C-alpha positions as CSV (number, residue, x, y, z in Angstrom):
1,M,37.7,0.9,30.0
2,R,41.3,1.6,29.3
3,P,43.1,0.2,26.2
4,A,45.4,-1.9,28.4
5,D,42.4,-3.5,30.1
6,R,40.9,-4.4,26.7
7,I,44.1,-5.9,25.5
8,L,44.3,-8.0,28.7
9,K,40.7,-9.2,28.3
10,R,41.3,-10.2,24.6
11,T,44.5,-11.9,25.5
12,L,42.8,-13.9,28.3
13,A,39.9,-14.8,26.0
14,L,42.3,-15.9,23.2
15,A,44.3,-18.0,25.7
16,A,41.1,-19.7,26.9
17,V,40.1,-20.5,23.3
18,V,43.6,-21.9,22.6
19,A,43.5,-24.0,25.8
20,L,40.1,-25.4,24.9
21,L,41.3,-26.3,21.4
22,L,44.4,-28.0,22.7
23,S,42.5,-30.1,25.2
24,Q,40.1,-31.3,22.4
25,T,43.1,-32.1,20.2
26,A,44.7,-34.0,23.0
27,R,41.5,-36.1,23.6
28,T,41.2,-36.8,19.9
29,S,44.9,-37.9,19.8
30,A,44.4,-40.1,22.8
31,R,41.3,-41.7,21.2
32,A,43.3,-42.3,18.0
33,V,46.1,-44.0,19.9
34,R,43.6,-46.3,21.7
35,Q,42.4,-47.5,18.3
36,Q,45.8,-48.7,17.1
37,N,47.0,-52.3,17.7
38,V,44.1,-53.1,20.1
39,P,44.5,-56.8,21.1
40,F,41.7,-59.3,20.4
41,N,41.0,-62.9,21.1
42,I,38.2,-64.8,19.3
43,S,37.4,-68.4,20.0
44,S,34.7,-70.9,19.1
45,L,36.6,-73.8,20.8
46,G,34.2,-75.9,22.9
47,T,31.1,-74.9,20.9
48,A,28.8,-77.2,18.8
49,F,30.5,-76.1,15.5
50,G,32.2,-78.9,13.6
51,V,35.1,-76.6,12.6
52,Q,36.2,-74.5,15.5
53,V,38.6,-71.5,15.5
54,K,40.7,-69.6,17.9
55,A,42.3,-66.3,16.6
56,E,44.6,-63.9,18.4
57,G,46.0,-60.6,17.2
58,T,45.5,-56.9,17.1
59,Y,43.2,-54.5,15.1
60,T,43.5,-50.9,14.1
61,A,40.4,-48.9,13.1
62,H,40.8,-46.7,10.1
63,D,38.3,-44.3,8.5
64,T,37.3,-46.8,5.7
65,Y,38.5,-50.1,6.9
66,V,39.5,-52.2,10.0
67,E,43.0,-53.7,9.7
68,L,43.7,-57.0,11.5
69,N,47.1,-58.5,12.2
70,V,46.4,-62.0,13.3
71,E,49.4,-63.5,15.1
72,R,48.0,-67.0,15.6
73,V,45.0,-69.0,14.3
74,L,44.1,-72.5,15.4
75,I,41.6,-74.5,13.3
76,Y,40.2,-77.6,15.1
77,V,37.8,-80.2,13.8
78,S,35.5,-81.3,16.6
79,E,34.7,-84.9,17.4
80,H,31.5,-83.8,19.2
81,C,29.2,-83.3,16.2
82,P,26.9,-85.6,14.2
83,Y,29.2,-85.6,11.1
84,Q,32.4,-87.6,12.0
85,G,34.1,-87.5,8.6
86,R,36.9,-85.5,7.1
87,R,36.5,-81.8,6.2
88,F,38.3,-79.8,3.6
89,V,38.8,-76.3,5.0
90,H,38.8,-73.9,2.1
91,T,39.2,-70.4,3.5
92,I,39.2,-68.2,6.5
93,A,38.0,-64.6,6.5
94,V,37.0,-61.9,9.0
95,G,33.9,-59.7,8.9
96,L,32.1,-56.9,10.7
97,A,28.8,-58.0,12.2
98,T,25.9,-55.8,13.3
99,D,22.4,-56.3,14.6
100,T,19.5,-56.4,12.2
101,P,16.1,-54.7,12.6
102,R,14.5,-58.1,13.4
103,G,16.7,-58.7,16.4
104,R,19.2,-61.0,14.7
105,W,22.6,-60.2,13.4
106,D,24.4,-60.3,10.0
107,I,27.9,-59.9,8.6
108,E,27.9,-56.5,7.0
109,N,31.4,-56.5,5.4
110,R,34.0,-59.1,5.0
111,S,37.7,-59.2,4.3
112,L,39.2,-61.1,1.3
113,P,39.6,-64.7,2.3
114,V,42.9,-66.4,3.1
115,Y,43.2,-69.8,1.5
116,V,43.7,-72.7,4.0
117,E,43.1,-75.7,1.7
118,R,43.7,-78.4,4.3
119,V,42.0,-81.7,4.9
120,L,41.3,-82.3,8.6
121,G,39.6,-85.2,10.4
122,P,38.0,-85.2,13.9
123,R,40.4,-84.2,16.7
124,E,42.9,-82.8,14.2
125,E,44.1,-79.2,14.2
126,Y,46.0,-76.9,11.9
127,R,47.8,-73.7,12.9
128,L,48.4,-70.5,10.9
129,A,50.4,-67.5,11.9
130,G,51.1,-64.0,10.6
131,L,47.8,-63.3,8.7
132,H,46.7,-59.9,7.6
133,F,43.1,-58.9,6.9
134,Q,41.4,-55.6,5.9
135,I,37.6,-55.3,6.4
136,P,36.1,-52.5,4.3
137,R,33.6,-50.2,6.0
138,S,31.8,-47.0,5.1
139,A,33.3,-43.8,6.6
140,G,31.3,-42.8,9.6
141,T,30.2,-46.3,10.4
142,D,29.6,-46.6,14.2
143,L,32.0,-49.3,15.2
144,S,30.8,-49.4,18.7
145,K,27.7,-51.2,17.3
146,R,29.9,-53.8,15.4
147,W,32.0,-56.8,16.3
148,L,34.4,-59.2,14.6
149,V,33.4,-62.6,13.1
150,V,35.8,-65.2,11.8
151,V,34.3,-67.3,9.0
152,T,35.7,-70.6,7.9
153,E,34.4,-72.2,4.7
154,E,34.6,-76.0,4.5
155,T,33.3,-79.0,2.6
156,S,32.4,-82.3,4.3
157,L,34.3,-85.0,2.3
158,D,32.8,-88.3,3.5
159,Q,29.1,-87.6,3.2
160,P,26.8,-90.3,1.8
161,D,25.6,-89.6,-1.7
162,G,22.5,-87.6,-1.9
163,D,23.2,-85.8,1.4
164,G,23.8,-82.4,-0.3
165,D,27.0,-80.8,-1.5
166,G,28.5,-80.8,2.0
167,K,29.5,-77.1,1.9
168,G,29.3,-75.1,5.1
169,H,30.5,-72.1,7.0
170,H,31.5,-72.0,10.7
171,L,31.7,-68.9,12.8
172,A,33.6,-67.5,15.8
173,H,32.8,-64.0,17.0
174,S,34.3,-61.5,19.4
175,R,32.5,-59.8,22.2
176,R,29.8,-57.5,20.8
177,N,31.4,-54.5,22.5
178,I,34.9,-55.1,21.3
179,F,35.2,-51.7,19.7
180,A,33.2,-49.9,22.4
181,E,35.5,-51.1,25.1
182,A,38.6,-49.8,23.2
183,G,37.0,-46.4,22.9
184,V,36.5,-46.5,19.1
185,E,33.7,-44.1,18.4
186,R,33.5,-44.0,14.7
């Protein structure tokens, strides 16, 4: 084989390796772009919960946390539940949920809460805007097997004496495939 042929073969092999690396980098970049500012809409309106929530915004998946920019939140106290008194809504937070080995699900990690501190009666609503949450997560956590859960903490104010402390949590969750649909693999 002539030296010129060897140089040509090496050049072509090198070009093929570079093309392969560039295509992998382009796919990784495209995946990273899909993870930024992905819109979400979470709602428990119309459910049996006494405190119902609708949240709209975007999320960005990072290596060690999920960042949420929540544009709008509606908190609504339902008139279609056994307790018909006032509720003091303490906080709202967002967590990452995952399936458990027993076929149930649990909130794995949770953001710091945002204080609402609002008294609401049945059929009353309260709106918030411009909220920011960061949900910590372990590096390498498979987000395609996680989903978002909005948690409100409240206290029932008009309960008869001896009926417990009146504290409760109400949940609203996203689709279970919210991260998988957006192409988030980690």
